[in-house]
C-alpha positions in Angstrom: 104.8 157.9 281.2 101.9 155.8 282.6 102.5 152.2 283.6 99.3 150.4 282.5 98.3 146.7 282.5 99.1 146.6 278.7 102.6 147.9 279.4 103.1 145.0 282.1 101.7 142.5 279.5 104.3 143.6 277.0 107.1 143.5 279.5 106.2 139.9 280.5 105.8 139.0 276.9 109.3 140.2 276.0 110.9 138.3 278.9 109.0 135.1 278.0 109.7 135.5 274.3 113.1 135.6 275.0 112.7 132.2 276.9 110.9 130.9 273.7 113.8 131.9 271.4 116.2 130.0 273.6 113.8 127.2 273.2 113.5 127.3 269.4 117.3 127.8 269.0 117.8 124.6 271.3 115.4 122.8 269.0 117.4 123.8 265.9 120.6 122.7 267.5 119.3 119.3 268.6 117.8 118.5 265.1 121.1 119.5 263.6 122.9 117.2 265.9 120.5 114.5 264.9 121.1 115.1 261.3 125.0 114.9 261.7 124.6 111.8 263.9 126.3 113.6 266.9 123.6 112.4 269.6 121.3 109.5 269.4 117.6 109.8 268.8 116.6 108.4 272.3 118.7 111.0 274.2 117.8 113.8 272.0 114.1 113.2 272.2 114.4 112.8 276.0 115.7 116.4 276.3 113.3 118.1 273.5 109.8 116.5 274.8 110.1 118.0 278.2 110.3 121.5 276.5 107.2 121.2 274.3 104.4 121.9 276.8 106.2 124.6 278.6 106.8 126.1 275.2 102.8 126.0 274.5 101.8 127.1 278.0 104.2 130.1 277.9 102.8 131.3 274.5 99.1 130.6 275.5 99.8 132.6 279.1 100.9 135.8 277.6 98.3 135.6 274.6 95.8 135.3 277.4 97.2 138.3 279.0 97.0 140.3 275.8 93.2 139.3 275.9 92.5 140.7 279.4 94.5 143.8 278.3 92.3 144.1 275.3 95.2 144.4 272.9 93.4 142.6 270.0 95.9 143.0 267.0 98.4 141.5 269.3 96.1 138.6 269.9 95.2 138.1 266.3 99.0 137.9 265.5 99.4 135.0 268.2 96.2 133.0 267.5 97.7 131.2 264.4 100.6 129.8 266.1 98.5 128.6 269.1 96.0 127.0 266.7 99.1 125.3 265.0 100.3 124.2 268.5 97.1 122.7 269.4 96.7 120.9 266.2 100.3 119.6 266.3 99.8 118.3 269.8 96.6 116.6 269.0 98.0 114.8 266.0 101.1 113.8 267.7 102.4 110.2 267.6 101.1 107.8 270.2 103.6 108.0 273.0 103.8 107.0 276.8 104.6 110.6 277.9 103.9 114.3 276.9 105.9 115.6 274.0 105.9 115.4 270.1 109.2 113.8 269.2 109.1 109.9 268.9 112.7 108.5 268.9 111.8 105.7 266.3 110.5 108.1 263.7 112.7 111.2 264.2 115.5 109.9 262.1 113.3 109.6 259.0 114.6 112.2 256.7 111.2 113.7 255.8 110.3 114.0 259.8 113.8 115.5 260.6 113.7 117.9 257.8 110.1 118.9 258.9 111.0 119.4 262.6 114.2 121.4 261.6 112.1 123.6 259.3 109.6 124.1 262.1 112.3 125.2 264.6 113.4 127.8 262.0 109.9 129.2 261.3 109.3 129.4 265.0 112.7 131.1 265.8 111.7 133.8 263.1 108.2 134.2 264.6 109.5 134.8 268.1 112.0 137.1 266.9 109.7 139.2 265.0 107.5 139.0 268.0 109.9 140.1 270.3 110.7 143.2 268.4 107.0 144.0 268.0 106.3 143.5 271.8 109.5 145.9 272.4 108.0 148.5 270.3 104.4 148.2 271.6 105.8 148.4 275.2 107.6 151.5 274.5 104.7 153.0 272.6 102.3 152.0 275.5 104.6 153.8 278.0 105.1 156.9 276.1 101.8 157.3 274.9 100.1 156.5 278.4 
């Protein structure tokens, strides 16, 4: 068993992906609360918007670590979501602070359904990534 930089990257990616899974679950629950009128949109957007940039930076961080570890297939798996995040943030509504969700438009049925579907897709991606990183970490540790 050899502890390499690639193994370290996979261990860190596992931990950070667990954090991203919790972010995705929080987003799904928040949009469900909006859909059922349990919370008002101003409070909900106030709790969702501060999580957007940390989610993006965490994902970019461990993808950058995979680039430095020369784990090219793993980088190729993560690049589409990073491109989507960048494109989504560039095309966000005009707001005074950082974030994606505008309280005036989030209650629109199309916008709410799109945001909830985005949350489910991200949750699926992060779950698949978590198990892929777990497999790669074990493979890297055993084969090294």
